[in-house]
N, C-alpha and C positions, 0 to 999 in steps of 0.2 A: 829368886825365881828358880823353880826346878827345871832342868834341862833334860830334854828327851830326844833321841834319834829314832827316826822311822826309816825302815828299809823295805822297799817294794820292788818286786820284779813281776811284772805283768804277763799276761797271756801273749803279749807280742814278742816276749822272749828276747828283747833288744838290749837288756842291760839292767843294772841295779841303780835305783834312785835312792839317795840318802838325804834326809832332810833334818836339820837341827831346829828343834822347836822349844820355845819356852811357854810355860802355862802361867799366865799373869793373874795375880790376885787383884780384887777380891772376887771377880766373877769368872776366873778360871778360862779366860779367853786364850786360845792358842795362837802364838805368833810365830811366823817363820823367820828364823835368823840367818841361816846359811844353808847352801845346798851343794851337792856333789854326785855326778853321774859317772858311773864306771860301765863302760861297753862290755857286752857278753862276748867272749872269744868265740870264733866260728865253730871250733870243735865242740864247746859246751852248748852252744845254740843248736847244733845238729844233734847232740845227744838228747837235749830236752825235747826237740821235735820228735825224735824216734819214740821217746817215752810217751809223749802226748798222743801219738798215733798208734799206741799199743803194739809197737814193734817188740819182738822177743829180745831181751837183753839179759845178761848174766848178773848174778848178784854182785860180782866184782865191778862190772861196768856201772851198776846203780850206785855202789858205794863210791866209785871214782867221781861220779857226776855229783853226788852229795857233798863230797870233800872239796872238790873244786869250786862248787858254788858257795859253800861256806867260807872258803878262803877269799873268794872275790867280794863277799859281803864285808869280811874283816878289813880288806883293802879299802872299800868305800868308806868304811868308818874311820880308818886311820887318816885317809886323805881329807875327810870332812873335819876331823879334829885339827889337823895342821892347817887347813884353809882358814878355819874359824878362829884359831888361836885358843882353842878350848882344851882343858886337861881332861883326860879320861875320868879323873876323880869327880869332875863336876856333872858328870852324866848319871842321872838318876837310874835310867834304864834305856836299853835298845828295844824298840818294837820291831820284830822280824815277821814279816808275812810268809816268807818262804816262796818256793816256786810251785804254783798249782800245776799238778800233772793231770789230774781228773777231778771233775766235780759232778757227783751224782746224788743229789739230795733225795731222789726217789729210788735209788739203787738200780742195778741191772739184773734181770732174771737170768742167771747163768747156770742154775742148778735143776733146770726142768720146769716144766709147766706146773703151776699151782704152788710153787715155792716162792715165798715172799723174799725178795732180795733186800739186804740191809742198805740203808742209806749210808753214803760215805762221801767224804772229800779229802784229797790228798795233796798236801803241800810239801814238797821236799824241802827238808831243812835239818839242821843239826845245831840247835840252840846251845847245847852243852859245849860243843867245839867253839861256837862263836863266842860265848862267855869267856872261854879260856883264852882265846886269841886276842880278844879285845880288852880283857880285864874289867868289863862292864856287865852289870846284871842285864839279863835278856828276858823279855817277854815274848812268848811265841805260842803257836798252836791256837790261834784265836777262833777259828771257824767251828772246830768239832764240838765245843761246849754248846754253841747254839743248836747245831745238828742233834745233839743229844737231847735237847729239850723240843724236839720235833720241828725244828726250824729248818730253813733252806740253807742256813750258814752264809747266806749272801743275798744282796750285797750288805757290807757292814759300813761302808762310808756315809750312808745317810745321817747316822748319828753325829758324825763329825761335820757334815754339811749343815746340819741345824745349829751346831755350836758356832759356825763361822759366817753363815750366810742369812740367817733368818732376819727378816725385815719386821719392823714394829707394826706396820699397818698393811703391807702388800703381800700378795702370793708371788713366790718366785720358784724357779725351777733350776736345779743343778743337773747338768748333763755330762756324764763322764764318757769319753770316747776313747777307751783303750782297745784291747782286742776285741772286747765286747762292750756294747753300750748299756748303761744303766742310768736311770734317772731318779731324782729326789724331788718330790713336790712338797714344798715348805709352806705351811700356812702361816699366817702372821701371828697366831695366838695359841694357847694350849687347849682350846676348845676342840681343835681338830687334830688328829694324829698325823704324823709324818707318813707319807707313802713313798715307798722306793722299790724298784724292781728292774731286772734286766729286760731291755727291749729286744735284744737280738745281737747279731754280729755288728761290729763297728769296723775295725781294721783287720780282723783275723782272716777273713776271705779275701779282702783287697790285697793284703800283704802276701798270702800264699799264691794267689793268681799271678800277681806281679813277679814274684820270685820264680815261678815256673817258666814264665815267658820272657822276662827280661833280665833275670838273674840277681836282681837287687833285693834288699830287705824290705822296701816300702816305696810307694808311689808319692814322691815328694810334692806337696801341694795338690795332689790329685790330678797331675798334669795328664797322665795317660788316661785316666778316666774321663777327663774333660774332652779328650780327643776322640772319643767314641760316642756311640748313640745307644740310648736305652732300648732294649729289646723288650717290648711290652708283654709279649707272650711268655718269655722267660721270667720276667718279674712276676707275673701273675702265677705262674707255677710255683715259684719259690715262696710267694706269699700265702700259699695254700697250706704251708707247714703249720701243723696245729699249734705249736708254741706261740706263734704270733697273736693267736686269738684266745689264749688261756688267760683267765683273770689272775691277778696277783693274789698272794705272793708267788713269785716265780723267779728262777735263776737258771742260767744255762752255761755252756762252755764248749770246749772242742769235742766232747763226747757226742755232741749233736751237729754242730756247725763245723764242717771240715771240707776238704777238697773233694772227697768222695760223695758227700752230701750234695755239693754243687754239680758234680758230674752227672748225678742221677737226674738232674733237671735240664741238661744240655741236650740239644738235638744232634750236635756235631757240626752244624753248618755256621755256628756264630763266629764272627771275627773276634780275636781275643780282646782287642780294645773296647769292643761293644759289650763284651761280658763284664769288663772292668766298670764300665759306665753303669751297667745294670746292677752290679754289686753295690756301687755307691748310692744308687737310687734305692735299692733294697734297704740299706742302712737308713737313709733319710725317711723312707716311708715307714718303715717299722718303728722308728722313733716317734714320728707323727702319731701313728696309731696308738702307741703307748701313752703319749701325753694326753690324747683325747680319752683314753680309758681311765687315766688317773684323774682327770678333771672331772669326768662324769661321776666317778666315785664320790667326789666331794661336792659335786655341783659348784666347782670353783669358779670365780670370776676371771676375766682376762688376766694374764700373767704380767707382772711388773717387769720382769726380766727372765730371759733364758741365759744361764751361765755355763758355756761350754768349758770343759777342762779335759785332761788327758792328751795324748799324742795327737789324736784326731782334731783337736782344737786348732792345730796348724794346717789343716787340710782345707785350702781355699775352695776347692770344688765341692767338698762335702758341706761346708758351711754355706755356700751359695744355694745348694739343694734344700738344706734346712730352711733357710730364709724363704724359699719359694713355697714350702709346705706350711710355714707359720708366719705369713706376711704381717700379722698384727702383734707379733711378739718380738721386742728388741733383743738382740744377742748382745750380752754385755760381758766384757773380758773379766775373768776371776781376779786379775791384777788390781781391779778396782777395790778389792777388799784386802789387798796385800798378800794374796796367794796366787802367784803364777800358775797357769794351766797345768804345767808339767809336774807340779809338786804337791798336789792335793792328796794323791793316793799315799805317798810316803808320809806326808804330814798326818794323815789319818791314823797311821799305825804307831806313830809317835804319841798321838793323843790317846789312843786305845791302851797303849802301855801305861800312861799316866793313870787312866781309869782303872787298870788292873791293880796298880800299886796302892790306889786310894780305896779299893774294895767296892768300886761303882760298876754298875752294869755297863756293857759296851754295845749291846744289841738293842734293836727296836723291834719289839714283837709285831708291830703293825706292818713292819717291812718284811721280816723273814718268816712270819708265821709261828714262831716259837711260843711255847706254853706260857712265857712270862720273861721279864728281864733277867739277864744272866750276866755274872762276871766272866769275862772271856780271857783265855790264855793261862799258861803256866809260867812260873817265874824260875829262871836258872841263874844261881849266883856264880860269880867268877871264881 
């Protein structure tokens, strides 16, 4: 069985997840064998925040951040190999997502009115150095091939979700709750295409507001949000954001949803804990709107299960809000399929690395809007 390692550092900027995955014949089902998480040092966390907020940095600072990130990835790989008792020679490839700095599939008009801005997505990474440090082949730069084919370059995980979670006779929905939320609606057969898209912010605004007022990186279990009250007028103002009503394919990132965006909607009289509660409700409401949009597109029957994954799957307050919005849809842990919630994204990039080596497409045009299926990523030999 070929072995692959997937590396993922999400928009929450909290660390690197490394997953050891085997692809089992004859149906090429991906199985999770071992995992390793490496926390992001505070200094690197702050550097990435500065980059994501478009603060001015020097080329030297940019090079330093890239080098430090790559060496942290190599540390995660080494720790995973030791923990699993796996030799590096057994690894067919490492799938490296890199660190998203900005995602602008529609571009930004920065050269004056009437000038069409090019689409771009930027994941900071150095796969050449990673291959050198680990001694393993590396597959990286997955998103830009889809972008070149007029796709959104995101989300890419729905193809992996189909491989892991598709049910023989029931409709299911996978909900990734990272910095941003994205859903995958999985039909039970090949007569319907998979739908997947970003619904909006999940943890990104919750984390940023928590950090500003309480100094930590995240609101554990959503306790602070649960202590506040939803400000319905603030919620209504935020839900007027056009993104929430745009039909798929669609994707988003920190270039739209950030603290300055939130501040534009504040009156200045809100209690901080009430803002946190309202942000949690924004996440739940925008997800419910997205699910309704996806089901209407397919005229889909009631869902067999909603499978939450990502860091937000541990947020008890957020899950309770989702249950209120979706009372007839059972929330089923991804562990029931052998994939703990924290490891699906890293697992997806291990699987995408396998697809690249096999010369198989890694995108779903029904999700990204690309002109057609494309083989994603470049290969970097050690």
